[in-house]
TIRO-2110 file (N, C-alpha, C; in Angstrom, 1 decimal):
// TIRO-2110
16.8, -26.2, -9.3, N, 1, A
15.6, -26.0, -10.2, CA, 1, A
16.1, -26.0, -11.7, C, 1, A
15.2, -26.6, -12.5, N, 2, A
15.6, -26.6, -13.9, CA, 2, A
15.6, -25.2, -14.5, C, 2, A
16.5, -25.0, -15.4, N, 3, A
16.7, -23.7, -16.1, CA, 3, A
15.5, -23.2, -16.8, C, 3, A
14.7, -24.2, -17.4, N, 4, A
13.5, -23.8, -18.1, CA, 4, A
12.5, -23.2, -17.1, C, 4, A
12.4, -23.8, -15.9, N, 5, A
11.4, -23.3, -14.9, CA, 5, A
11.8, -21.9, -14.5, C, 5, A
13.1, -21.7, -14.3, N, 6, A
13.5, -20.3, -13.9, CA, 6, A
13.3, -19.3, -15.0, C, 6, A
13.5, -19.7, -16.2, N, 7, A
13.2, -18.8, -17.3, CA, 7, A
11.7, -18.5, -17.4, C, 7, A
10.9, -19.5, -17.2, N, 8, A
9.5, -19.3, -17.3, CA, 8, A
9.0, -18.3, -16.2, C, 8, A
9.5, -18.5, -15.0, N, 9, A
9.2, -17.6, -13.9, CA, 9, A
9.6, -16.2, -14.1, C, 9, A
10.8, -16.0, -14.6, N, 10, A
11.3, -14.7, -14.9, CA, 10, A
10.4, -14.0, -16.0, C, 10, A
10.1, -14.8, -17.0, N, 11, A
9.3, -14.3, -18.1, CA, 11, A
7.9, -13.8, -17.6, C, 11, A
7.3, -14.7, -16.7, N, 12, A
6.0, -14.4, -16.1, CA, 12, A
6.1, -13.1, -15.3, C, 12, A
7.2, -13.0, -14.4, N, 13, A
7.3, -11.8, -13.6, CA, 13, A
7.5, -10.5, -14.5, C, 13, A
8.3, -10.6, -15.5, N, 14, A
8.5, -9.5, -16.4, CA, 14, A
7.1, -9.0, -17.0, C, 14, A
6.3, -10.0, -17.5, N, 15, A
5.1, -9.7, -18.1, CA, 15, A
4.1, -9.1, -17.0, C, 15, A
4.1, -9.6, -15.8, N, 16, A
3.3, -9.1, -14.7, CA, 16, A
3.6, -7.6, -14.5, C, 16, A
4.9, -7.3, -14.3, N, 17, A
5.3, -5.9, -14.0, CA, 17, A
5.0, -5.0, -15.2, C, 17, A
5.1, -5.5, -16.4, N, 18, A
4.8, -4.7, -17.6, CA, 18, A
3.3, -4.3, -17.6, C, 18, A
2.5, -5.3, -17.3, N, 19, A
1.0, -5.1, -17.3, CA, 19, A
0.7, -4.1, -16.2, C, 19, A
1.3, -4.3, -15.0, N, 20, A
0.9, -3.5, -13.8, CA, 20, A
1.4, -2.1, -13.9, C, 20, A
2.6, -1.9, -14.5, N, 21, A
3.1, -0.5, -14.4, CA, 21, A
3.2, 0.2, -15.8, C, 21, A
2.9, -0.5, -16.9, N, 22, A
3.0, 0.2, -18.2, CA, 22, A
1.6, 0.3, -18.8, C, 22, A
0.8, -0.7, -18.6, N, 23, A
-0.5, -0.7, -19.3, CA, 23, A
-1.6, -0.1, -18.5, C, 23, A
-1.5, -0.3, -17.2, N, 24, A
-2.6, 0.3, -16.4, CA, 24, A
-2.4, 1.8, -16.2, C, 24, A
-3.5, 2.5, -16.2, N, 25, A
-3.4, 4.0, -16.0, CA, 25, A
-3.1, 4.2, -14.5, C, 25, A
-2.3, 5.3, -14.2, N, 26, A
-2.0, 5.6, -12.8, CA, 26, A
-3.2, 5.7, -11.9, C, 26, A
-4.3, 6.3, -12.4, N, 27, A
-5.5, 6.5, -11.6, CA, 27, A
-6.1, 5.1, -11.1, C, 27, A
-5.9, 4.1, -11.9, N, 28, A
-6.5, 2.8, -11.5, CA, 28, A
-5.6, 2.1, -10.5, C, 28, A
-4.4, 2.6, -10.2, N, 29, A
-3.6, 1.9, -9.2, CA, 29, A
-3.9, 2.4, -7.8, C, 29, A
-4.6, 3.5, -7.6, N, 30, A
-4.8, 4.0, -6.3, CA, 30, A
-6.3, 4.6, -6.2, C, 30, A
-7.0, 4.1, -5.2, N, 31, A
-8.3, 4.6, -5.0, CA, 31, A
-8.2, 5.7, -4.0, C, 31, A
-8.5, 7.0, -4.4, N, 32, A
-8.3, 8.1, -3.6, CA, 32, A
-9.6, 8.5, -2.7, C, 32, A
-10.6, 7.6, -2.8, N, 33, A
-11.8, 7.9, -2.0, CA, 33, A
-11.4, 7.6, -0.5, C, 33, A
-12.2, 8.3, 0.4, N, 34, A
-11.9, 8.2, 1.8, CA, 34, A
-13.1, 7.5, 2.5, C, 34, A
-14.0, 6.9, 1.7, N, 35, A
-15.1, 6.2, 2.3, CA, 35, A
-14.7, 4.8, 2.7, C, 35, A
-15.0, 4.5, 4.0, N, 36, A
-14.7, 3.1, 4.4, CA, 36, A
-13.2, 2.8, 4.6, C, 36, A
-12.4, 3.8, 4.9, N, 37, A
-11.0, 3.6, 5.0, CA, 37, A
-10.5, 3.9, 6.4, C, 37, A
-9.2, 3.9, 6.6, N, 38, A
-8.6, 4.2, 7.9, CA, 38, A
-9.0, 5.6, 8.4, C, 38, A
-9.4, 6.5, 7.5, N, 39, A
-9.7, 7.8, 7.9, CA, 39, A
-10.9, 7.9, 8.9, C, 39, A
-11.6, 6.9, 9.1, N, 40, A
-12.7, 7.0, 10.1, CA, 40, A
-12.3, 6.5, 11.5, C, 40, A
-11.0, 6.1, 11.6, N, 41, A
-10.5, 5.7, 12.9, CA, 41, A
-9.7, 6.7, 13.6, C, 41, A
-9.5, 6.5, 14.9, N, 42, A
-8.7, 7.4, 15.7, CA, 42, A
-7.6, 6.5, 16.4, C, 42, A
-6.5, 7.2, 16.9, N, 43, A
-5.5, 6.6, 17.6, CA, 43, A
-5.1, 7.4, 18.8, C, 43, A
-4.6, 6.8, 19.9, N, 44, A
-4.2, 7.5, 21.1, CA, 44, A
-2.8, 7.9, 20.9, C, 44, A
-2.4, 9.1, 21.2, N, 45, A
-1.1, 9.6, 21.1, CA, 45, A
-0.3, 9.2, 22.4, C, 45, A
1.0, 9.5, 22.4, N, 46, A
1.8, 9.2, 23.6, CA, 46, A
1.4, 9.9, 24.8, C, 46, A
0.8, 11.1, 24.7, N, 47, A
0.4, 11.9, 25.8, CA, 47, A
-1.1, 11.6, 26.2, C, 47, A
-1.7, 10.7, 25.5, N, 48, A
-3.1, 10.2, 25.9, CA, 48, A
-4.2, 10.8, 25.1, C, 48, A
-4.0, 11.8, 24.3, N, 49, A
-5.1, 12.5, 23.6, CA, 49, A
-5.4, 11.6, 22.3, C, 49, A
-6.6, 11.8, 21.7, N, 50, A
-6.9, 11.1, 20.5, CA, 50, A
-6.7, 12.0, 19.3, C, 50, A
-6.2, 11.3, 18.3, N, 51, A
-6.0, 12.0, 17.0, CA, 51, A
-6.7, 11.2, 15.9, C, 51, A
-7.4, 11.9, 15.1, N, 52, A
-8.2, 11.2, 14.0, CA, 52, A
-7.3, 11.1, 12.8, C, 52, A
-7.4, 9.9, 12.2, N, 53, A
-6.6, 9.7, 10.9, CA, 53, A
-7.2, 10.5, 9.8, C, 53, A
-8.5, 11.0, 9.9, N, 54, A
-9.1, 11.9, 9.0, CA, 54, A
-8.3, 13.2, 8.8, C, 54, A
-7.6, 13.6, 9.9, N, 55, A
-6.8, 14.8, 9.9, CA, 55, A
-5.7, 14.7, 8.8, C, 55, A
-5.3, 13.5, 8.5, N, 56, A
-4.2, 13.3, 7.6, CA, 56, A
-4.6, 12.9, 6.2, C, 56, A
-5.9, 13.0, 5.9, N, 57, A
-6.4, 12.7, 4.5, CA, 57, A
-5.7, 13.6, 3.5, C, 57, A
-5.2, 13.0, 2.4, N, 58, A
-4.6, 13.7, 1.3, CA, 58, A
-3.1, 14.0, 1.6, C, 58, A
-2.6, 13.6, 2.7, N, 59, A
-1.2, 13.8, 3.1, CA, 59, A
-0.4, 12.5, 3.0, C, 59, A
0.9, 12.5, 2.8, N, 60, A
1.7, 11.4, 2.8, CA, 60, A
2.1, 11.1, 4.3, C, 60, A
1.9, 9.9, 4.8, N, 61, A
2.3, 9.6, 6.2, CA, 61, A
3.0, 8.3, 6.2, C, 61, A
3.8, 8.1, 7.2, N, 62, A
4.5, 6.8, 7.3, CA, 62, A
4.1, 6.2, 8.6, C, 62, A
3.6, 4.9, 8.6, N, 63, A
3.2, 4.2, 9.7, CA, 63, A
4.4, 3.3, 10.1, C, 63, A
4.8, 3.3, 11.3, N, 64, A
5.8, 2.4, 11.8, CA, 64, A
5.2, 1.5, 12.9, C, 64, A
5.2, 0.3, 12.7, N, 65, A
4.6, -0.7, 13.6, CA, 65, A
5.8, -1.2, 14.5, C, 65, A
5.7, -0.9, 15.7, N, 66, A
6.7, -1.3, 16.7, CA, 66, A
6.1, -2.2, 17.7, C, 66, A
6.6, -3.4, 17.8, N, 67, A
6.0, -4.4, 18.7, CA, 67, A
7.1, -5.0, 19.6, C, 67, A
6.7, -5.2, 20.8, N, 68, A
7.7, -5.8, 21.7, CA, 68, A
7.0, -7.1, 22.3, C, 68, A
7.8, -8.0, 22.8, N, 69, A
7.4, -9.2, 23.4, CA, 69, A
7.9, -9.3, 24.8, C, 69, A
END
């Protein structure tokens, strides 16, 4: 790739991250409403019971997607 193209891409990325993380207010990066989100769904646990994602509203959770073929 030409050096000028690489420099242009790096400059664009730096500008993008500056705008996203320095100029935007933290409140605008995350919508904390629970209307129409995952919280209205349920999942089946390993023992067969249902758990509502609404039980976890306001908490930090980690989803691990494990798939086998």
